[in-house]
N, C-alpha and C positions, 0 to 999 in steps of 0.2 A: 609776205608773213608777217600785217602787222602787228599781231601779240608777239613776237620774237621776242626776247630779251633785248638782243642787239638795238633792236627797232625803238623800243621803250627806253633803252637807256639814252640814246642817242636824242630821243623827242626830249629827256627829261635835262639832258646837258645842253643841247645846243644854244636855248637863248642866250647863256652866260658866257658865249665865247664869242670872242671879236676880233676885228681886224683892226690893225695899225697901221696907217697910213704913214709914211715917210716923205716930209716934202723940204725942201731947198730953196733958195731965192737962186731964180735963174744966173745973175751974174757970178755969183759963186762957181757954180758948176761952169759956164764958160773958162773960167779961169782953169779947170782943171783938165778939159777936155782940149783935143790938138785945135789950133791955130783957126784952124779954116772950119772946121766944125760948128756946125748953128744948133741951135735947140727951137724944133717946127712951133711956130706961134701956136697952134692949138692945143701945143704944149702945157704952155705959161697961162695959168688962171691969172684975174684980174689984179691980185695983190705980187703979181709977178712970180709967185712958185711953180716949182716943177716937182714929181711924181716922182722919186729916184727909187723906190722901195717897199715893203711893207713885209707885218710879220702878224702873226696872232698871239691872242693872249687871253685872259678871263678871268671873270668879277669872282672874286673872292668875300667882300663884303657886299652889301645892299649898297652902300653908302659912294659907290663908284670906284670900288680899290681892286686893279688890276694885276696880275702876275705876269710875267712872259720875259723873257731872256733880254740879258744885258747886252748881247751885243747887237739886239736889235734896234734899241734906242742907243745906243752908242756913242754920238754925234752932237757936239754939242748948238753947232750950228745947222741942227735940223728942227723942223716944228713935225709933231705928232701927231696924228687925227686918229681918233678914236671911232668906227664906224660897228655899230650894234648892230643886232640882229633885225633889226627891223630898217635899218641904213639909214639912219638920225646917225648924225655924226658931232662928235663932240674935241675939243680941246683937250689934249691931256697933260697933267702936271706930271713929273718926274718926282717919287717922291723919296726911294733912294735902287742905289746899285752896289749888290755885293761885292767886296775889293775882291771876292776869291772865286766862288761860283759865278754859273752864267746865269744870275737873277735878275728882275727889277722888278719894282712895284711901283704904279701908276696909279694916279686919281682921276676921275673924269671930273674937270674944272671946273667949279659954280656952275652945280645940278643939284636937285633936292629929289629927282627922282630916284624911286627905289629899284635897285637894278637887279634881276634875278640873278645867282650865284651858284657854282661848283660845291661841291662838300669837299672838303680836302680830308684823304684815305690816311692811311698809315702805311707808308713804305718797308717800313719794317718788317710786316709781314705777310709781305708778296710771298706768291710758291711759283715756282718753275711748271711751265704748262699754265698758268694763270690769264683767262680769258683777259684783254682788253682793248681798247677803242682808243685811235689817235683822232681827233679833231681839230680842224684849223683851216687857213686859207691859201690854199694848196699851191706854188708858185704864186703868192701876190696877185692871182687871176682868179683861181677860182673858189667862192667863196663858201663856207658850210661842207669843205670837205669830207668825208668820214673813212677811214678805215680799220678793220678788226684784223686781230693775228693775235698773238700770246706771249708771254716773257718767257723770252727765249733763255735769256740769262742774265743773273745778276752780280753786281759788284764790279765789273767791266771796269777799264782801262782802256783810254784812248787820247790819241796827239791830235790836236786840233786847231785847226784860228782861228779866233771868235771874229777877226775881221780883217781884211786887206793891211791893216797897218799894225797890228796886234802879232806878236810871236808866238811862236807855236808851242804849247804849253797842254801838259797833260789831264785831262780829266778823271777825276776815279770816281768809285762806287757807281758808275751809271748803270742803267737798267735798258738793257737789250731787248727789242721785240722787233717781231715779223711784221708787224702791222705796218704799213708802206708811213714812211714820213720824207715828205719832200720839204727845200728851203723854205716857201711859206708857212708850211705846219708847225715851225720854228714859235717857240712861246704856246703854243698849245698847249689842250690838256691830253694826260693819257689817263682813260679813267679802266674804271673795273664794271663790271657789270649790273654793278650797286650805283652806277653813274657819280662816284667819287674818285675824284682825281687823284693816281696814285704817283704820277708825274709830271714834268713838264718836257713837251718834245722837243730836244736840243739838232739832233745832227744825226747825219747818215753817211755810209761809205760810198763814198764815191767810186763807182767803175761795179759796186755789190750788189745784190739781190737782196732783198728781204731778211737786211740787216739797218736796225736803225736803232735810234740810243735817247734815253730820258734821265734827265735830272729826276732823281727821287723826290716827290713832292715834299716830305721832312725837313730836307733844305729850305726850301721856300716859307714851311711856318715855321721854320726858327726865327728867319728874317724877319718874316712880319709879327713875332711875338716881342723880337729886339726894337723893331722899330714903333712900337705901340709901347713899348717901356720907356725906349730911350730917345727917339723921336732921331733913329739914324740905326746902320748897321754896326754891330762891333764885331770886328774879328781878332783873335788873336793873331802877334807877328813876334815871329821871333830873329826876323833878320839875317838867313845864312843861303845860301845858292848851293845846291849839291847835286850829284849823280849818285844814283844806286849801285852800291859794287855789287855784282856775282862774279864767278868765275872769267869769266870771259875780261872786264875789268880789271881785274884781277891782274893778268897775266899785262894785259897790253899796258899796264900803265906800273906794273911792277911793285903790287901791293903787298901788303901780308896775308890781307885779310881779306873773304871772300864773299861780304856782306857787309850793310853799315852804308851811312852816306857821307861820302867821300866830300869835305868843303871844298868845292873849287870853281874858277868862273871859266864856263864856257865860251863869252861872247867878252871883248877884248873893254868894252866898253864899260862894263859893270863890275862890281866888286863883287868878290867873293862872300864877305861879310859883308852887311851893309854898315856905314858908319851913324854911332851913336845908338845902334839898335841894341836891344838886350843880348843879343849874340856879343855883340863887338862889347860892352859896358862886360860883359862874363871873361873876356879873354880869349872866346872861339877866335882861331886863326885858319886862313888859307892855308887848306894842307890835312888840317884835323881830320877827323872820321868818326863819323856819331854812333858807336856800336849798338850802345842804346836810349830809349824815352822809357822813363820810368819806370826803369827795372824790366822790360819788356824788348826783343832786340829788333834793329831794323833789317828788315829784308826788302824782297821785290813787292810781297804779300803786306807789309806792313808800315808805310813809310814815315816822316816826321810829320808829313802834313795830313796824314789820317790820324795822329795823334792831338794834331791842333786843331780838327774837327772836332774831337769831344772835348776840349776844352776852354775855356773861357777867360775874356783879359782878365790879367791882374792873380791866373793862379799862375803857381809854380811849376819850372818843368825840370825834372833833374835828368840829364845828361852824359853818360857815358863816354869818355873820349879816348880816341886813340893817335898819341905823337910823340913821336921818331921813337916809336916801339915801347910806349909808356902811356899804362893805362891811367886816368884819373876821374873824376865826378865833378862835375858843374853842377850849381841851382841858377835857376835864370828865372826872374819872374816877367813872364808875358805883358808885352804892352801890344797898343788898339793899333789897326793894323787901319795905314791914313789914305 
């Protein structure tokens, strides 16, 4: 059915989807593998580089600006090569990494070519059941892989590991889809039938079928606007580590409330309140419970991070704190996350 909406959408979007090749010098790889392990010579290019992985991305500007996942280009000692739809290769320059969300922005280095782009949609207008298409470089091997499905859920939260060295972190506000998303699809666009990117493919659930997740495209749009305005991505920083309180946590830790954010350090190597942070300067202490942000209660559906997502550096955050059975309020001016 060459005239079907899905086929027409794929033809429209595919030229703007790229593969990202990750390369590392073989001497660095040899330090990381078993002493007796050897890298086959046919896998080492003339510069001594070895392909160690790959991902996907897509052009959002004709001057060669690409959006992808941060975890794909996280290694500062690796090189990243962009392979476009006609198999031309270009060196990638990293413009910015979002300090909070799994978004990174690249640009083709030293090229005057006008690149095809994907139009960015509005992820705040997504509806359950809406048709979507995931496009990418599946498993780093199968170029131009597409899968179709629907929006299965909105504002999902999952715990994920962005890379082998990172701690497990919560990702919130995700789009759930039953369109197949594989590891190599990561960074590619999730598009609607208008050919608009409404998400960035980011994760799948191992051992489960038909459950994939994408970051809402509005997160990337915000990053692109800040990069253009400030030359970097600016994210507000409060400076506390916490766990959300529910009935189970209340009983387990013998707390007096069943909601809020309990300021506590789960990792012995880190402090619950970051030194010299806005929270530290405002007097927030380990063991405090943040009950409200800007007069709204903190719970499983509305966390402190959710508030920070809609605030800017320099904004004031009003917190209601519970300490030793006494409640009080503090106002904190948010700094920039480094």
